[in-house]
C-alpha positions as CSV (number, residue, x, y, z in Angstrom):
1,X,242.1,293.5,97.0
2,X,245.1,292.3,99.1
3,X,242.2,289.5,101.2
4,X,241.1,288.1,97.9
5,X,245.0,287.8,97.2
6,X,245.7,286.2,100.5
7,X,242.2,284.0,99.7
8,X,243.8,282.9,96.3
9,X,247.6,282.3,97.8
10,X,246.1,280.3,100.3
11,X,244.3,278.0,98.0
12,X,247.1,277.7,95.7
13,X,249.3,276.4,98.9
14,X,246.8,273.7,99.6
15,X,246.5,272.3,95.9
16,X,250.2,272.7,96.0
17,X,250.1,270.2,100.1
18,X,247.3,267.9,98.0
19,X,249.7,267.7,95.2
20,X,252.7,266.9,97.0
21,X,250.8,264.6,99.5
22,X,249.1,262.4,96.4
23,X,252.8,262.4,94.7
24,X,254.0,261.1,98.2
25,X,251.2,258.3,98.6
26,X,252.1,257.0,95.1
27,X,255.8,256.9,95.5
28,X,255.1,254.7,98.6
29,X,252.2,252.3,97.0
30,X,254.7,252.0,94.7
31,X,257.7,250.7,96.1
32,X,258.7,247.4,95.6
33,X,259.3,245.0,97.7
34,X,263.2,244.7,96.7
35,X,263.2,248.6,97.5
36,X,261.6,248.2,100.7
37,X,264.4,245.0,101.6
38,X,267.1,247.3,100.6
39,X,266.0,250.5,102.9
40,X,264.6,248.7,105.6
41,X,266.0,245.9,105.4
42,X,262.3,244.0,107.2
43,X,260.1,241.4,106.0
44,X,257.0,240.8,107.2
45,X,255.8,237.3,106.7
46,X,252.0,236.1,106.9
47,X,251.4,232.2,108.6
48,X,248.8,230.4,109.5
49,X,250.2,229.1,113.1
50,X,250.5,225.6,112.5
51,X,252.6,223.5,112.6
52,X,255.1,222.3,111.1
53,X,254.7,225.3,108.4
54,X,254.7,228.3,110.6
55,X,254.1,228.8,113.9
56,X,255.1,232.0,116.8
57,X,257.2,230.8,119.5
58,X,256.9,231.1,123.6
59,X,259.6,234.4,123.0
60,X,257.6,236.6,120.5
61,X,259.3,234.7,117.3
62,X,258.3,232.4,114.4
63,X,259.6,229.4,113.4
64,X,258.5,226.3,111.4
65,X,259.7,224.7,107.8
66,X,258.6,228.0,105.8
67,X,260.1,231.0,107.9
68,X,263.1,229.3,108.9
69,X,263.7,228.2,104.9
70,X,263.0,231.9,104.2
71,X,264.7,233.1,107.0
72,X,268.1,231.5,105.5
73,X,267.2,232.2,101.9
74,X,266.7,236.0,102.0
75,X,269.9,237.0,104.8
76,X,272.3,237.3,101.5
77,X,268.8,239.5,100.1
78,X,269.3,241.9,102.9
79,X,267.0,240.7,105.2
80,X,267.9,241.2,108.4
81,X,264.5,241.2,110.4
82,X,261.4,239.0,109.8
83,X,258.6,240.1,111.6
84,X,255.5,238.2,111.2
85,X,251.7,238.1,111.5
86,X,249.2,235.0,112.4
87,X,245.7,235.0,110.5
88,X,243.5,232.6,109.5
89,X,244.5,230.9,106.5
90,X,242.0,232.3,104.0
91,X,242.7,235.6,105.0
92,X,246.7,235.1,103.8
93,X,246.5,236.7,100.0
94,X,243.9,239.4,101.1
95,X,246.9,240.8,103.5
96,X,249.5,240.4,101.1
97,X,247.3,241.8,97.9
98,X,246.6,244.5,101.0
99,X,250.2,245.5,101.6
100,X,250.0,243.8,105.6
101,X,252.4,241.3,104.4
102,X,254.9,241.0,102.0
103,X,255.1,237.6,101.5
104,X,252.8,234.0,102.0
105,X,255.2,231.9,104.3
106,X,253.0,229.3,106.2
107,X,253.0,226.3,103.2
108,X,250.6,227.1,100.7
109,X,249.9,224.9,97.8
110,X,250.5,226.2,94.2
111,X,247.3,226.0,92.5
112,X,245.9,227.0,88.8
113,X,243.4,229.5,90.7
114,X,245.8,231.2,93.3
115,X,248.2,231.8,90.6
116,X,246.2,234.3,88.9
117,X,246.4,236.5,92.2
118,X,249.8,235.8,93.4
119,X,253.1,235.0,92.0
120,X,255.1,231.5,93.8
121,X,257.9,231.2,94.3
122,X,259.4,227.4,93.1
123,X,258.2,224.6,95.4
124,X,259.8,224.2,98.6
125,X,260.5,220.4,98.8
126,X,258.6,217.9,97.4
127,X,255.1,216.8,96.3
128,X,253.0,216.4,99.4
129,X,249.6,215.4,99.9
130,X,246.5,216.0,101.9
131,X,245.3,213.9,105.2
132,X,241.8,212.7,106.7
133,X,241.8,212.7,110.6
134,X,238.9,210.1,111.7
135,X,238.3,207.8,114.7
136,X,240.5,205.2,115.5
137,X,239.4,201.8,113.9
138,X,238.5,204.3,110.5
139,X,234.3,202.8,111.4
140,X,233.2,204.8,108.0
141,X,236.0,203.1,105.9
142,X,237.1,206.6,104.5
143,X,240.6,206.3,101.8
144,X,239.5,209.1,99.6
145,X,237.3,211.6,98.7
146,X,234.9,209.1,96.4
147,X,234.3,207.2,100.3
148,X,232.8,210.5,101.5
149,X,230.7,211.4,98.3
150,X,228.8,208.0,98.2
151,X,227.8,207.8,101.9
152,X,225.6,210.7,102.4
153,X,225.8,210.2,106.7
154,X,229.3,210.6,106.3
155,X,230.4,215.3,107.5
156,X,233.2,216.2,106.5
157,X,235.3,219.4,107.4
158,X,237.7,221.3,106.4
159,X,239.6,225.1,106.7
160,X,238.3,228.5,104.7
161,X,240.3,229.0,101.6
162,X,241.8,225.5,101.1
163,X,242.7,224.0,97.7
164,X,241.1,221.0,99.0
165,X,237.6,222.8,99.8
166,X,237.4,222.9,95.7
167,X,238.1,219.0,95.6
168,X,236.1,218.2,98.0
169,X,232.9,219.5,95.7
170,X,234.6,218.2,92.8
171,X,234.4,214.9,94.3
172,X,230.5,215.3,94.0
173,X,230.4,215.7,98.0
174,X,226.8,217.9,98.3
175,X,228.3,221.5,100.7
176,X,225.9,220.6,103.1
177,X,228.4,218.0,104.2
178,X,230.8,220.1,104.1
179,X,232.0,222.2,107.3
180,X,233.9,225.0,106.8
181,X,236.9,226.4,109.8
182,X,238.6,229.5,110.1
183,X,241.2,227.7,111.7
184,X,242.5,224.1,113.4
185,X,240.9,225.0,117.0
186,X,237.9,225.3,115.5
187,X,237.9,222.3,113.3
188,X,239.3,220.3,115.8
189,X,236.6,221.2,118.1
190,X,234.0,219.8,116.0
191,X,235.4,216.7,115.0
192,X,235.5,216.1,119.0
193,X,232.1,217.4,119.2
194,X,231.0,214.8,116.5
195,X,230.2,217.8,114.3
196,X,232.3,216.3,111.5
197,X,233.4,212.6,110.8
198,X,236.6,213.8,109.4
199,X,238.7,216.2,109.2
200,X,240.7,217.2,105.9
201,X,244.2,218.7,106.5
202,X,247.7,219.1,104.7
203,X,249.7,215.7,106.2
204,X,252.5,217.9,108.7
205,X,249.0,220.0,110.0
206,X,247.2,216.5,110.1
207,X,250.4,214.8,112.0
208,X,251.0,217.5,114.6
209,X,247.2,217.7,115.4
210,X,247.4,213.5,116.5
211,X,251.3,214.1,118.2
212,X,249.1,216.2,120.6
213,X,248.7,214.7,123.4
214,X,244.8,215.5,124.5
215,X,243.9,214.1,121.6
216,X,242.9,210.9,121.7
217,X,240.7,208.4,119.8
218,X,241.6,209.2,116.3
219,X,244.0,208.5,113.5
220,X,245.2,209.6,110.3
221,X,243.2,207.1,107.3
222,X,245.1,205.1,105.9
223,X,245.8,204.9,102.7
224,X,244.2,208.1,101.2
225,X,244.1,208.7,97.7
226,X,243.1,212.3,97.1
227,X,241.4,211.2,93.5
228,X,239.3,214.4,91.8
229,X,237.9,213.6,88.4
230,X,240.3,210.5,87.8
231,X,243.3,212.6,88.8
232,X,245.2,212.0,92.0
233,X,246.1,215.5,93.4
234,X,249.6,216.1,94.1
235,X,250.4,219.7,95.8
236,X,253.1,221.6,95.9
237,X,253.9,224.1,98.4
238,X,256.1,227.5,97.9
239,X,256.3,231.4,99.3
240,X,253.4,233.4,97.5
241,X,254.5,237.7,96.9
242,X,252.7,240.4,94.9
243,X,252.9,240.2,91.2
244,X,254.7,243.7,91.3
245,X,257.3,241.5,93.4
246,X,258.4,239.4,91.1
247,X,261.7,240.4,90.7
248,X,261.6,240.3,94.1
249,X,260.6,236.3,93.6
250,X,263.1,235.2,91.1
251,X,266.0,236.0,93.9
252,X,264.5,233.7,96.0
253,X,264.0,231.4,94.1
254,X,267.7,231.7,93.2
255,X,267.8,231.2,97.3
256,X,265.8,228.3,97.7
257,X,268.6,226.7,94.5
258,X,271.7,227.7,96.7
259,X,269.8,226.0,99.9
260,X,268.7,223.0,98.6
261,X,272.7,222.2,97.3
262,X,274.0,223.3,100.8
263,X,271.5,220.9,102.3
264,X,269.1,223.8,104.4
265,X,266.2,222.6,102.8
266,X,267.0,219.0,103.6
267,X,268.2,219.8,107.5
268,X,264.8,222.1,108.1
269,X,262.6,219.6,106.5
270,X,264.0,216.6,108.9
271,X,264.3,218.8,111.8
272,X,260.2,218.8,111.7
273,X,259.6,215.0,111.0
274,X,259.7,214.9,106.8
275,X,261.6,212.7,105.6
276,X,264.4,213.6,103.4
277,X,262.6,212.2,100.4
278,X,259.6,214.9,101.5
279,X,262.5,217.5,101.1
280,X,263.9,216.5,97.9
281,X,262.6,218.4,95.0
282,X,260.7,216.7,91.9
283,X,261.4,218.9,88.9
284,X,258.4,220.0,89.3
285,X,257.7,224.0,88.4
286,X,255.9,226.5,89.2
287,X,255.4,227.5,84.9
288,X,254.0,224.1,85.0
289,X,251.6,223.8,87.7
290,X,250.6,227.7,86.4
291,X,249.9,227.1,83.7
292,X,248.3,230.1,81.2
293,X,248.2,232.1,84.7
294,X,252.1,232.1,85.0
295,X,253.8,235.4,84.8
């Protein structure tokens, strides 16, 4: 009888412990980013590791347009420490949703497809565009997606998960002529090895490739028009958050507005070789860009 009572008591203790553990896990997973920042003062950002948008520094820190603007914006929100994770571009949103990082701060374009997954801040800076890196003299006469589509000899490279991958397909370029790479190093290596004839990249990263003294014999195709289904594409970059962190996103939006007014945003863009015009807000909102997927 005593042994039976002991067994029951142990079972009840086990159930109680399990329930307590479950409550603890639930509380942790339910913690919003606003709560986390308030209690720990730490923000972990995800970056792609590409100049000028977000990259690691030699001293173990992080620099670039978006980390620096985010630091300036969140300092007044209780953020005392900004940690970072460098990863493949295609891993940024999955890492955000799995709570490996708190914010994507790597110059991600706002697209309707991404708006279904994440909450974007308002655009940071003005409208941007993609460019094509080609051999000097542009021997294949590449000045837009249409030129690539109509020439079956042209092979084009892009980064896995980039918005421009959708544009290439929409322009009628067959999949077997679109080579996707995990990062800039792999993509540039393919260009050097003549596996591709053009590399599509956001203009900032394209300029970073060409400013490398080891990259010789290549240039930015000019002009280069991103026309998809008769419409010229304009791109707006922003910070990305989990849907449950919309309140922190809203606080960041207020901070962005303040940093535009005090000149911080312009100063950071100019620091990384962009013009004052590149930093100027266009008035286009995330709600307009996300459409019915805006929350």
